C-alpha positions in Angstrom: 30.3 15.3 -19.9 27.7 14.1 -17.3 25.5 17.4 -17.8 25.7 16.7 -21.8 24.7 13.1 -21.0 21.8 14.1 -18.8 20.4 16.8 -21.4 20.5 13.7 -24.1 18.5 11.7 -21.5 15.8 14.4 -21.2 15.3 14.3 -25.0 12.9 11.3 -24.4 10.5 13.3 -22.3 7.0 13.9 -23.8 6.5 17.6 -24.6 3.4 17.7 -22.7 5.1 17.4 -19.5 6.4 21.0 -19.9 3.4 22.1 -18.5 4.8 21.4 -15.1 7.1 24.4 -15.7 4.3 26.7 -15.3 3.2 26.1 -11.9 1.9 29.1 -10.1 3.1 29.0 -6.5 0.7 31.8 -5.2 -1.4 31.1 -2.2 -5.3 32.0 -3.2 -7.1 30.1 -0.4 -10.4 32.2 -0.7 -12.5 29.0 -0.4 -16.0 30.5 -0.4 -15.2 32.5 -3.5 -17.1 31.5 -6.8 -14.2 32.5 -8.7 -12.1 29.9 -6.9 -14.4 27.0 -8.0 -14.1 28.2 -11.5 -10.7 26.9 -11.5 -12.2 23.4 -11.1 -13.3 21.6 -14.3 -17.2 21.8 -14.7 -18.2 18.1 -15.5 -21.8 16.8 -16.4 -22.7 13.8 -14.4 -26.4 13.8 -15.2 -25.8 10.4 -17.1 -25.9 8.9 -13.6 -29.3 10.2 -12.8 -32.1 8.0 -14.4 -35.4 8.8 -13.6 -36.6 5.2 -13.0 -33.7 4.4 -10.6 -34.4 7.9 -8.7 -38.0 6.8 -8.4 -37.1 3.4 -7.3 -34.7 5.1 -4.4 -37.6 7.4 -3.4 -39.7 4.1 -2.7 -37.1 2.4 -0.8 -36.2 5.5 1.4 -39.9 6.1 2.1 -40.0 2.5 3.6 -36.8 2.7 5.6 -36.5 3.6 9.3 -34.2 6.3 10.5 -32.0 3.4 12.1 -31.7 2.0 8.6 -30.6 5.2 7.0 -28.0 5.7 9.8 -26.7 1.9 9.2 -26.4 2.7 5.6 -23.9 5.4 6.0 -21.4 3.0 8.1 -19.0 0.4 6.9 -17.3 -1.8 9.6 -14.1 -4.1 9.2 -15.0 -7.9 8.7 -13.0 -8.8 11.8 -15.0 -6.5 14.0 -18.5 -7.2 12.4 -20.7 -10.4 12.3 -23.5 -11.2 10.1 -25.9 -10.5 13.0 -24.2 -7.2 13.7 -25.2 -6.3 10.0 -28.8 -7.4 10.5 -29.1 -5.6 13.9 -27.7 -2.3 13.0 -28.6 -2.3 9.2 -24.9 -1.7 8.1 -24.5 -0.7 4.3 -21.1 -2.1 4.0 -18.6 -4.1 5.3 -14.8 -3.9 4.2 -11.8 -6.3 4.8 -8.5 -4.2 5.3 -5.4 -5.1 4.4 -5.2 -7.7 7.2 -8.8 -8.8 7.6 -10.0 -12.0 5.9 -12.3 -15.0 7.2 -10.3 -17.2 9.2 -7.4 -16.8 11.5 -5.0 -15.4 8.9 -4.8 -12.0 7.0 -5.5 -13.8 3.7 -8.0 -16.6 2.8 -9.1 -19.2 0.4 -11.8 -18.7 -2.5 -14.3 -21.0 -0.4 -13.8 -18.9 2.7 -14.4 -15.6 1.1 -17.4 -16.6 -0.6 -19.0 -18.4 2.8 -18.2 -15.1 4.3 -19.9 -13.1 1.7 -23.1 -15.3 1.7 -23.5 -14.7 5.5 -23.3 -11.0 5.3 -25.7 -10.8 2.5 -28.3 -13.0 4.0 -28.2 -11.1 7.2 -28.5 -7.8 5.2 -31.7 -9.0 3.3 -33.3 -10.4 6.3 -36.9 -8.3 6.4 -38.1 -9.9 9.7 -38.1 -6.7 11.4 -38.1 -4.2 8.6 -40.4 -3.1 5.7 -37.6 -3.0 3.2 -34.2 -4.6 3.5 -31.1 -3.2 1.8 -28.5 -5.6 0.6 -24.9 -4.9 1.8 -21.8 -4.4 -0.3 -18.3 -5.9 0.8 -15.3 -3.9 -0.3 -11.7 -4.7 -0.5 -8.2 -3.1 -1.7 -7.6 -5.1 -4.5 -5.1 -2.5 -5.7 -2.9 -5.0 -7.9 -4.9 -7.8 -8.4 -7.2 -9.5 -5.6 -4.2 -9.4 -3.2 -5.9 -11.1 -0.3 -7.3 -14.4 -1.7 -4.5 -17.3 -2.5 -4.3 -17.9 -6.1 -5.0 -14.8 -7.4 -3.3 -12.9 -10.2 -0.9 -10.2 -8.8 -0.1 -7.4 -11.2 2.6 -4.9 -11.3 2.1 -1.9 -8.8 0.8 1.2 -10.4 4.3 2.5 -10.5 5.4 -0.2 -13.0 2.1 0.2 -15.0 2.9 4.0 -15.4 6.1 3.3 -17.0 4.5 0.9 -19.5 2.3 3.8 -21.0 -0.4 1.5 -22.1 -4.0 2.6 -21.3 -5.4 -0.3 -22.9 -3.5 -2.7 -21.0 -4.7 -0.7 -17.9 -8.2 -1.7 -18.7 -7.4 -5.2 -19.1 -5.9 -5.4 -16.0 -8.6 -3.8 -14.2 -11.2 -6.3 -15.9 -9.2 -9.1 -14.7 -9.1 -8.0 -11.3 -12.7 -7.5 -11.4 -13.4 -11.1 -12.5 -11.4 -12.5 -9.6 -13.3 -10.4 -7.3 -16.4 -11.7 -8.5 -15.0 -15.2 -7.9 -14.7 -14.5 -4.1 -18.1 -12.9 -3.8 -16.8 -9.2 -3.5 -18.8 -6.3 -4.9 -16.4 -3.5 -4.7 -12.7 -2.6 -5.0 -11.1 0.5 -3.5 -9.2 1.2 -6.9 -8.0 2.8 -8.8 -5.5 5.1 -6.9 -5.2 8.3 -8.8 -2.6 10.0 -6.8 0.2 12.2 -8.6 3.1 11.5 -5.9 5.4 14.6 -5.8 7.8 13.5 -3.1 9.3 10.0 -3.6 9.7 9.6 0.3 6.1 9.0 0.6 5.5 5.3 1.5 2.6 5.0 -1.0 4.7 6.2 -4.2 4.3 3.1 -5.9 0.5 3.5 -5.9 0.9 6.3 -8.1 1.1 5.9 -11.8 3.6 8.7 -12.4 4.7 12.3 -11.1 3.3 14.2 -13.8 -0.7 14.2 -14.3 -0.6 13.2 -17.9 -0.3 9.6 -17.1 -2.9 9.5 -14.2 -5.4 11.3 -16.8 -4.8 8.6 -19.4 -5.3 6.0 -17.2 -8.1 6.8 -14.6 -11.0 6.4 -16.9 -9.6 3.2 -18.4 -9.2 1.6 -15.2 -12.7 2.5 -13.8 -14.1 1.0 -17.3 -12.0 -1.9 -16.6 -13.5 -2.6 -13.1 -17.0 -1.5 -13.8 -17.5 -2.0 -17.5 -18.8 1.0 -19.9 -21.2 2.2 -17.2 -22.1 5.4 -19.1 -23.3 3.5 -22.1 -24.7 0.5 -20.5 -26.3 2.0 -17.5 -25.2 -0.8 -15.0 -22.5 -3.1 -14.0 -22.7 -6.7 -15.5 -21.8 -9.9 -13.6 -18.1 -9.9 -14.3 -17.3 -6.2 -13.1 -17.8 -4.7 -9.7 -17.7 -1.2 -8.1 -14.7 1.2 -8.4 -13.6 3.8 -6.0 -11.3 6.7 -7.5 -9.0 7.6 -4.5 -7.9 9.4 -2.3 -9.6 12.9 -2.7 -7.2 14.9 -2.7 -3.7 15.4 -2.8 -2.7 12.4 -0.9 0.5 12.5 -3.0 1.4 16.3 -2.5 2.0 16.2 1.4 4.9 18.0 2.9 8.0 16.0 2.8 5.9 13.1 1.4 4.6 12.2 4.8 1.7 9.9 4.8 -1.6 11.2 6.2 0.4 14.9 6.3 -0.5 18.1 4.8 -0.5 19.2 1.1 0.6 22.8 1.0 0.0 23.3 -2.7 -2.0 26.4 -4.0 -5.2 25.9 -5.5 -4.0 26.2 -9.1 -1.6 23.3 -8.3 -4.0 21.1 -6.5 -6.5 21.1 -9.4 -4.2 20.8 -12.1 -1.8 18.2 -10.8 -3.7 16.5 -8.0 -7.1 16.5 -9.4 -6.1 15.2 -12.7 -7.4 11.7 -12.4 -10.9 12.6 -11.1 -12.6 14.0 -14.2 -11.8 11.0 -16.4 -12.8 8.6 -13.7 -16.0 10.3 -13.1 -16.8 10.5 -16.9 -16.1 6.9 -16.8 -18.7 6.5 -14.3 -16.9 5.9 -10.9 -19.6 4.9 -8.3 -17.3 6.0 -5.3 -14.5 8.2 -4.5 -12.7 7.8 -1.2 -11.6 10.8 0.9 -8.0 11.1 1.8 -6.5 10.8 5.3 -4.4 13.8 4.6 -5.3 17.6 4.9 -5.0 20.3 2.5 -3.6 23.5 4.0 -4.2 22.3 7.5 -7.4 21.3 7.1 -8.4 17.6 7.3 -10.2 16.5 3.8 -12.6 14.4 5.6 -13.9 17.7 7.4 -13.6 19.7 4.2 -16.9 20.8 2.9 -15.3 23.0 0.1 -13.3 20.0 -1.4 -16.1 17.1 -0.5 -19.3 19.1 -1.6 -18.7 22.4 -3.3 -15.6 21.1 -5.4 -16.4 17.4 -6.1 -20.2 17.1 -5.7 -21.2 20.4 -7.1 -18.6 21.8 -9.4 -17.7 18.3 -10.9 -21.1 17.0 -10.5 -20.2 13.6 -8.9 -23.4 11.9 -8.3 -21.8 8.8 -6.6 -21.0 8.4 -2.9 -18.0 9.5 -1.0 -16.6 6.7 1.4 -14.1 7.6 4.1 -10.8 5.9 4.8 -9.6 3.7 7.9 -11.4 5.9 10.7 -10.0 8.9 9.2 -12.9 10.7 10.4 -11.7 10.7 14.1 -8.6 13.0 13.1 -11.0 15.9 12.4 -10.4 18.3 15.2 -13.6 18.1 17.7 -14.1 14.2 16.5 -13.3 11.0 17.7 -13.7 7.7 15.9 -17.0 7.0 17.3 -18.4 10.5 17.3 -18.1 12.9 14.2 -21.2 14.3 12.7 -18.8 16.9 11.0 -17.6 14.6 8.4 -21.3 13.9 7.2 -22.0 17.4 7.2 -18.8 18.2 5.1 -19.8 15.7 2.5 -19.0 12.4 3.5 -21.5 9.6 2.6 -20.2 6.4 4.0 -17.8 6.3 7.2 -15.2 3.8 7.2 -15.5 2.6 10.7 -13.5 -0.6 11.0 -13.7 -1.0 14.7 -15.5 1.9 15.8 -18.7 1.3 13.8 -20.9 0.5 16.8 -20.1 3.5 18.8 -20.4 5.7 15.7 -23.9 4.1 14.8 -25.2 5.1 18.3 -23.9 8.6 18.4 -25.0 9.3 14.8 -28.4 8.2 15.4 -28.9 10.2 18.5 -27.7 13.2 16.4 -29.9 12.4 13.5 -33.2 12.2 16.1 -31.8 15.5 18.1 -31.2 17.5 14.4 -27.6 18.1 15.1 -27.3 16.1 12.0 -29.4 17.4 8.8 -31.7 15.1 7.7 -31.4 16.5 4.0 -27.8 15.7 4.4 -28.3 12.1 5.9 -31.0 11.3 3.1 -28.6 12.7 0.4 -25.9 10.2 1.6 -28.3 7.4 1.5 -29.7 8.1 -1.8 -26.0 8.2 -3.1 -25.4 4.7 -1.8 -28.6 3.3 -2.9 -28.2 4.8 -6.6 -24.6 3.0 -6.7 -26.2 -0.4 -5.3 -28.9 -0.1 -7.6 -26.6 0.6 -10.6 -24.5 -2.4 -9.6 -27.8 -4.6 -9.7 -27.3 -5.7 -6.2 -31.1 -5.7 -5.5 -31.6 -8.3 -8.4 -28.4 -10.5 -8.3 -29.2 -12.7 -5.1 -26.4 -14.0 -2.8 -22.9 -14.1 -3.8 -22.6 -17.9 -4.0 -25.1 -18.2 -6.8 -23.8 -15.3 -8.8 -21.7 -15.9 -12.0 -18.3 -16.8 -11.3 -18.5 -17.1 -7.5 -16.6 -19.9 -6.3 -15.0 -20.7 -9.4 -11.3 -21.6 -8.6 -10.5 -21.7 -12.2 -10.8 -17.7 -12.4 -8.2 -17.2 -9.7 -5.0 -17.0 -11.8 -6.7 -18.2 -15.1 -4.0 -18.7 -18.2 -5.7 -15.7 -19.9 -5.4 -13.5 -16.8 -1.7 -14.7 -16.3 -0.9 -13.7 -19.8 -2.2 -10.0 -19.3 -0.1 -9.8 -16.2 3.0 -11.1 -17.9 2.4 -8.6 -20.4 2.3 -5.9 -17.8 5.5 -7.1 -16.4 7.3 -6.9 -19.8 6.0 -3.5 -20.7 6.9 -1.9 -17.2 10.3 -2.8 -17.2 13.0 0.2 -17.6 16.4 -0.4 -18.9 18.8 2.1 -17.2 21.9 0.8 -18.3 23.3 -1.7 -21.0 27.1 -1.1 -21.5 28.3 -2.9 -24.5 24.9 -4.4 -25.4 25.2 -6.8 -22.5 21.3 -7.3 -23.0 19.9 -9.4 -24.6 21.4 -12.6 -23.1 21.4 -15.9 -24.9 19.5 -18.6 -23.4 22.3 -20.9 -24.2 24.7 -19.3 -21.4 25.5 -20.4 -18.1 23.6 -18.2 -15.7 24.0 -17.6 -12.2 21.0 -16.4 -10.5 21.4 -14.7 -6.9 20.3 -11.7 -4.7 17.2 -11.8 -2.0 14.8 -11.2 -4.7 15.7 -14.1 -7.0 13.4 -16.4 -5.7 10.9 -14.7 -3.4 7.4 -13.9 -5.1 6.2 -12.0 -1.9 9.1 -9.7 -2.5 8.7 -9.3 -5.8 4.8 -8.6 -5.3 5.4 -6.0 -2.8 2.9 -4.6 -0.3 -0.8 -5.1 -0.3 0.0 -8.9 -1.2 -1.7 -11.3 0.9 -1.0 -9.0 3.9 -1.2 -5.4 4.4 2.4 -4.8 4.5 3.1 -7.7 2.2 6.5 -9.7 2.4 8.0 -12.7 4.2 5.6 -15.2 2.7 6.5 -18.7 1.4 6.3 -19.2 -2.5 3.7 -21.7 -2.2 1.1 -19.5 -1.1 1.2 -18.3 -4.8 0.2 -21.4 -6.4 -0.4 -19.4 -9.8 2.7 -17.5 -9.4 6.3 -17.8 -10.8 9.5 -16.2 -9.1 11.9 -14.4 -11.1 14.2 -17.2 -11.0 11.9 -19.9 -12.0 11.2 -17.6 -15.2 14.7 -17.5 -15.9 15.4 -21.2 -15.4 12.6 -22.2 -17.8 13.9 -19.6 -20.5 17.6 -20.9 -20.1 16.7 -24.4 -20.1 14.4 -24.0 -23.3 17.4 -22.4 -24.9 20.0 -25.0 -24.1 21.7 -23.2 -21.0 21.6 -23.5 -17.5 20.6 -21.4 -14.4 21.8 -21.9 -10.8 20.2 -20.3 -7.9 22.7 -19.0 -5.2 21.9 -17.0 -2.0 25.3 -15.7 -1.5 26.4 -15.6 -5.1 28.9 -18.5 -4.6 29.4 -21.2 -7.4 31.1 -24.1 -8.5 31.4 -23.5 -12.1 32.2 -20.2 -13.3 29.0 -18.5 -14.9 28.9 -16.6 -18.3 26.6 -13.9 -16.7 25.3 -13.4 -13.1 21.6 -11.8 -12.7 21.5 -10.3 -9.2 17.8 -9.6 -8.2 17.6 -7.0 -5.4 15.7 -4.2 -3.9 13.4 -2.9 -1.1 11.5 -5.2 1.1 7.9 -4.8 1.0 5.9 -2.2 2.6 2.7 -0.2 2.7 1.1 3.3 3.5 3.2 5.1 6.2 5.5 2.2 7.2 7.2 2.8 3.8 7.8 6.6 4.5 11.6 7.2 4.5 13.7 10.5 5.1 15.6 10.1 2.0 15.8 8.2 -1.3 19.2 6.3 -0.8 19.0 2.6 -1.1 20.4 0.3 1.6 21.6 2.7 4.3 22.5 -0.1 6.7 24.8 -2.0 4.8 26.3 -2.6 1.1 26.0 -6.2 0.5 24.6 -6.1 -3.0 27.1 -3.5 -4.4 29.8 -5.7 -2.7 28.5 -8.8 -4.3 28.3 -7.2 -7.8 31.9 -5.8 -7.5 33.1 -9.2 -6.6 31.6 -10.8 -9.4 33.0 -8.2 -11.8 36.3 -8.6 -10.4 36.1 -12.1 -11.7 35.4 -11.1 -15.1 31.5 -12.2 -14.9 29.2 -9.8 -16.3 26.4 -8.6 -14.0 23.0 -7.7 -14.8 20.9 -5.9 -11.8 17.2 -6.6 -11.5 16.2 -3.8 -9.0 13.0 -4.3 -7.2 11.5 -1.0 -5.8 8.3 1.1 -5.1 10.2 4.3 -6.2 13.2 5.4 -7.7 16.3 5.3 -5.4 19.8 6.4 -5.4 21.7 3.5 -6.6 25.0 5.0 -8.1 27.4 2.3 -6.4 25.1 -0.5 -7.6 24.4 1.2 -11.4 28.5 1.5 -11.5 28.9 -2.1 -10.6 26.5 -3.5 -13.1 27.0 -4.0 -16.8 23.4 -3.6 -17.3 20.7 -2.5 -14.8 16.9 -2.7 -14.9 14.3 -0.9 -12.8 11.9 -3.7 -12.7 9.5 -2.0 -9.9 7.3 -4.4 -8.2 6.3 -6.8 -10.9 4.1 -9.4 -9.0 3.3 -12.7 -9.4 4.4 -13.4 -13.0 8.2 -13.2 -12.6 8.9 -15.0 -16.1 7.9 -11.8 -17.6 11.2 -10.6 -16.8 12.9 -13.4 -18.4 11.0 -12.7 -21.5 12.7 -9.3 -22.1 16.4 -10.3 -20.7 16.7 -13.0 -23.2 16.6 -13.5 -26.8 15.0 -16.4 -28.4 16.7 -19.7 -29.3 17.8 -18.1 -32.6 19.1 -15.1 -31.0 16.3 -12.7 -31.9 14.7 -10.2 -29.9 11.4 -11.7 -28.7 10.4 -8.8 -26.3 12.1 -5.3 -26.4 12.1 -2.6 -23.5 9.2 -0.4 -23.9 9.2 0.9 -20.5 9.7 4.5 -19.9 10.3 6.0 -16.5 7.1 7.8 -14.9 9.2 9.1 -12.1 12.4 11.0 -12.3 15.5 9.1 -11.0 17.6 11.0 -8.5 21.3 11.9 -8.8 21.7 11.9 -5.1 20.1 10.5 -2.1 18.7 13.7 -0.8 17.3 14.9 -4.2 13.5 15.0 -3.4 11.1 16.3 -4.4 12.3 15.8 -7.8 9.6 16.3 -10.5 10.0 17.3 -14.3 9.5 21.0 -14.8 10.8 21.6 -11.3 13.1 24.9 -11.3 16.4 23.6 -11.7 15.6 20.2 -12.9 18.7 17.9 -12.9 17.8 14.2 -12.4 20.2 11.2 -13.1 17.6 9.8 -15.5 14.5 12.3 -16.7 10.9 11.4 -16.7 10.4 9.5 -19.9 13.8 7.9 -20.0 14.3 4.1 -20.8 16.7 2.5 -23.3 15.8 -0.2 -25.7 18.0 -2.7 -27.5 18.5 -0.6 -30.4 20.3 2.3 -28.0 24.1 2.3 -27.7 24.2 4.8 -25.0 27.0 4.3 -22.5 26.6 5.5 -18.8 29.7 7.2 -17.3 31.1 6.5 -14.1 28.6 7.9 -11.4 29.7 9.8 -8.3 29.2 7.4 -5.2 29.0 10.3 -2.9 25.3 10.2 -1.6 25.1 13.9 -1.0 23.8 13.5 2.7 24.3 11.2 5.6 22.5 7.7 4.8 22.4 7.2 8.5 19.5 9.6 8.6 17.5 6.6 7.3 13.5 6.3 7.7 12.2 5.1 11.1 13.4 1.3 11.4 10.7 -0.7 13.1 13.1 -3.5 13.7 14.4 -3.0 16.9 16.5 -6.3 17.5 17.2 -9.1 15.1 19.7 -12.0 14.6 21.2 -11.1 17.7 21.9 -7.4 16.8 20.2 -4.1 18.1 19.3 -2.6 14.7 20.5 1.0 14.0 19.5 3.6 15.2 18.3 1.8 18.3 20.8 1.2 21.1 20.7 -1.0 24.1 20.8 0.5 27.7 21.2 -1.2 30.8 20.5 0.4 34.2 20.8 -0.9 37.9 21.0 -4.5 38.8 20.6 -5.6 35.1 22.8 -7.5 32.6 22.4 -9.0 29.3 24.0 -11.7 27.5 23.5 -13.4 24.0 21.8 -16.8 23.9 20.2 -19.2 21.2 16.8 -19.3 20.0 16.7 -20.4 16.2 20.4 -19.8 15.4 23.4 -19.1 17.2 23.3 -16.1 19.9 20.3 -14.9 17.9 18.2 -13.8 21.2 19.0 -11.6 24.2 18.9 -12.9 27.6 18.0 -10.2 30.4 19.0 -10.9 34.0 17.7 -8.9 37.2 19.6 -9.6 40.0 17.7 -6.9 41.8 15.9 -3.5 40.6 16.8 -2.7 37.3 15.9 -1.7 33.7 17.0 -2.6 30.0 15.8 -0.7 27.2 16.2 -0.7 23.6 16.2 3.2 22.7 17.1 6.0 20.4 18.8 9.1 21.1 16.3 11.2 19.0 12.6 10.5 19.9 10.7 8.8 17.0 6.8 9.6 16.3 5.0 6.6 16.6 1.4 8.2 16.8 0.6 7.0 13.1 1.7 3.3 14.2 -0.5 3.5 17.1 -3.5 4.7 15.2 -3.3 2.0 12.8 -3.1 -0.7 15.6 0.6 -1.9 15.1 2.1 -4.0 17.7 5.2 -4.6 19.6 6.2 -8.1 18.5 8.8 -10.4 19.9 9.3 -13.9 21.0 10.1 -14.6 24.8 10.9 -17.2 27.2 11.2 -17.4 31.0 14.4 -18.4 32.3 13.9 -18.2 36.1 11.0 -17.6 38.5 10.6 -14.0 39.0 10.9 -12.4 42.6 10.0 -8.9 41.6 7.5 -6.9 39.7 8.1 -6.8 35.9 6.8 -3.8 33.7 7.0 -3.3 30.0 6.8 0.4 29.0 7.1 2.7 25.9 9.2 5.5 27.6 9.4 9.2 26.5 12.3 11.5 27.2 10.4 12.9 29.9 9.3 10.1 32.3 5.9 12.0 33.3 4.5 10.6 30.0 5.8 7.0 30.3 3.3 4.4 29.5 3.6 0.9 31.7 2.0 -2.6 31.7 2.5 -4.8 34.4 3.4 -8.0 32.6 4.2 -10.2 35.7 1.4 -12.5 35.2 1.9 -12.9 31.7 5.6 -13.9 32.6 4.5 -16.3 35.0 2.2 -18.0 32.6 5.2 -18.6 30.1 7.1 -21.9 30.0 10.4 -22.5 29.4 9.6 -22.6 25.6 9.7 -19.8 23.4 6.6 -18.1 22.5 5.5 -15.6 19.9 3.7 -12.6 21.8 2.3 -9.0 20.8 1.4 -5.8 22.6 -0.6 -3.3 20.9 1.1 0.1 20.8 -2.6 1.4 21.9 -2.1 -0.1 25.3 1.2 2.1 25.9 -0.7 5.1 24.9 -3.8 4.5 27.0 -1.4 4.0 30.1 -0.1 7.6 29.4 2.8 7.4 26.7 2.9 10.2 24.4 3.3 8.0 21.5 4.5 11.3 19.2 7.8 11.5 21.2 9.1 7.8 22.1 12.7 7.4 23.0 12.3 3.5 23.9 9.2 1.4 22.9 10.8 -1.5 24.8 11.8 -0.8 28.4 11.6 -4.1 30.8 12.1 -3.0 34.2 12.0 -5.2 37.6 11.7 -4.7 41.2 13.6 -7.8 41.9 15.4 -10.8 40.5 14.2 -12.4 37.1 15.3 -13.5 33.8 14.0 -13.6 30.2 14.9 -14.1 26.9 13.8 -12.0 23.7 14.1 -12.3 20.1 13.0 -10.7 16.8 11.7 -7.6 18.6 10.1 -5.3 16.2 6.9 -3.2 15.7 4.3 -5.2 13.2 1.1 -4.8 11.5 -1.9 -6.5 13.7 -2.5 -10.0 12.5 -5.7 -10.4 13.9 -7.4 -7.2 14.5 -7.7 -7.7 18.2 -6.0 -5.4 20.5 -3.8 -7.0 23.3 -2.3 -5.7 26.6 -1.1 -9.1 27.9 0.2 -12.3 26.7 
């Protein structure tokens, strides 16, 4: 019965998806072969070559010093670059990473952004020591709206937009984002992501529009047009648009086991047909930049691949813009470091993204250019491409950021018209997976109970890349133009004569007619979102138990599931009368109520339009799962999505996950709410003992007491790889207070199975400086690496040892993103 039901679901899939079934898995890796280049689409980028612009570039370059040329190909992060640095080193660009913003926080207000933009610009155009000055461009990851400024419109992440199947809407979203970027003085967004994710374990799955290249291909050109305007027709970018970036070239969504920064093993035909699908329309739309991928193809880092960057992208596809790197990714090329990598430039990279390594890179690259180790032809080509983009953008004529149209205008951020586009995007992205007995739409006159961790949390519903890199954990008041899902529901039912009550735990004083339960994944970004399977909630069953309890009381249940990928949720589906995949809808939570409820007259105001752009798994271990695979057998197929006219019934689903759910992705929370978090365990040896004490709640902290030499560690039986977390400058974060004066030396270590690779820090003086009050502290993982720890094989990221009597208490121990960009090895 289930098999025939699945067959029925598959009927909704677009016929063009059937092309996946013909994938050729043969390996033809002759990269120097002209025939192999014939596999790539041959494009015509001649519209990007304007003789007048090229003559202007030639004139500018004739007056540039070698130091200026080297500076143009380097981009530093705003937390590590001052305006004076931009002037002194002639840097071509500044970026603000996911946690980089003016001031002490990872996000800022519009006025702070514009003031900083002015400072960088004015430094770059200072002609006091040069014949010609080159204005700087400021880039940022505005990947679902301008996510690092307070008050911006935050759109659904790409996975939801892919479900909407609406290219014109995508163009409108991109245009809104460009306007809001202009308001803060930014010139450039690192978007669109045109990856085609093939393994949902990848932590960036939600940045992809779909698992099939047809969706990506239909969107890529439209989003570039929305960001830049119609550059092929106009020849330039007007005052309401910015520079776009198609990323990440190539196959970042096709790595083995979905590992971020991993290795794509696809044969050339699959590489081109699937993973390159978004680039031709993006280039035809005039994308001025392309970002190279962190990942590798068949063992070779893309940043060092002349075949991919030069032969395929620049020569065969005739890309005339510039290629920018990703965050210190050039340093991962064998033989390179973050501060020394001529190989990337020679391979075809035009602008290094060297956030904190820019100065050393500049010094080395300048020396290499002088010695001839770096080809002047290659350097000049990179500079020409960057200048071509800057001139097309109009940078030499537009003046400082604060004097440009839209700059500093608060009314642009979260404008009513912008919010309307975002609300439409939410409505059209929702996918209805289950609707037993026509539970939906709900009458707004009903008594509604709203519960679940995501019900009144804009930060959770927006996901990663929202105010902070990883997103999450932020108060609703940081989204002044946003609306939570509960708030949208409450407005809808109040208008319709009903009532909506928010309950954190699902309890109620008056029995509701219906319970809407909003739950799902906590926010994440990049590799912190990598998981080992696609099962939901491996460490607990709180939502499914809540749903079962409500149903047992005769209350209809409607699940609104927030996630950045399809997940195995069979138990939750069984316990729901209706189930909606809401993805990560962004700041306009009211768009969900628009679809869940009928109008006051009982008419359908907005039906469900969303269709799955990713296949939904039948078991927790069913990945990779892509339409056209051999033995393709999902629970819900690519293209599936109910609407209100459908009367399909979902049979009771098998609740056996198919794998051991305890084999979850790496849990970066070690100790929380008084408990050591799985898979971590507490290990106490020697003259040490632990006990539960209070910090913010009863027994939510751990007191570690030494009566002599001893060790307390939080460890795992299977060593974990923290090398990527270390490379990304993550930190060991915890709260600590001193209970007694120490009489021995205290060390904090990251420990490996082999003690020879332990990295230890003497924290005695840091502890001495603590008072008896709690303090929040951070230790950069790189400190342990530099002290000798092999971060690819860590048994314990927290080992506290003492040579004599001492006592401290700790709470909320976790590995977290860097909140200020500054490495710290003491506190």
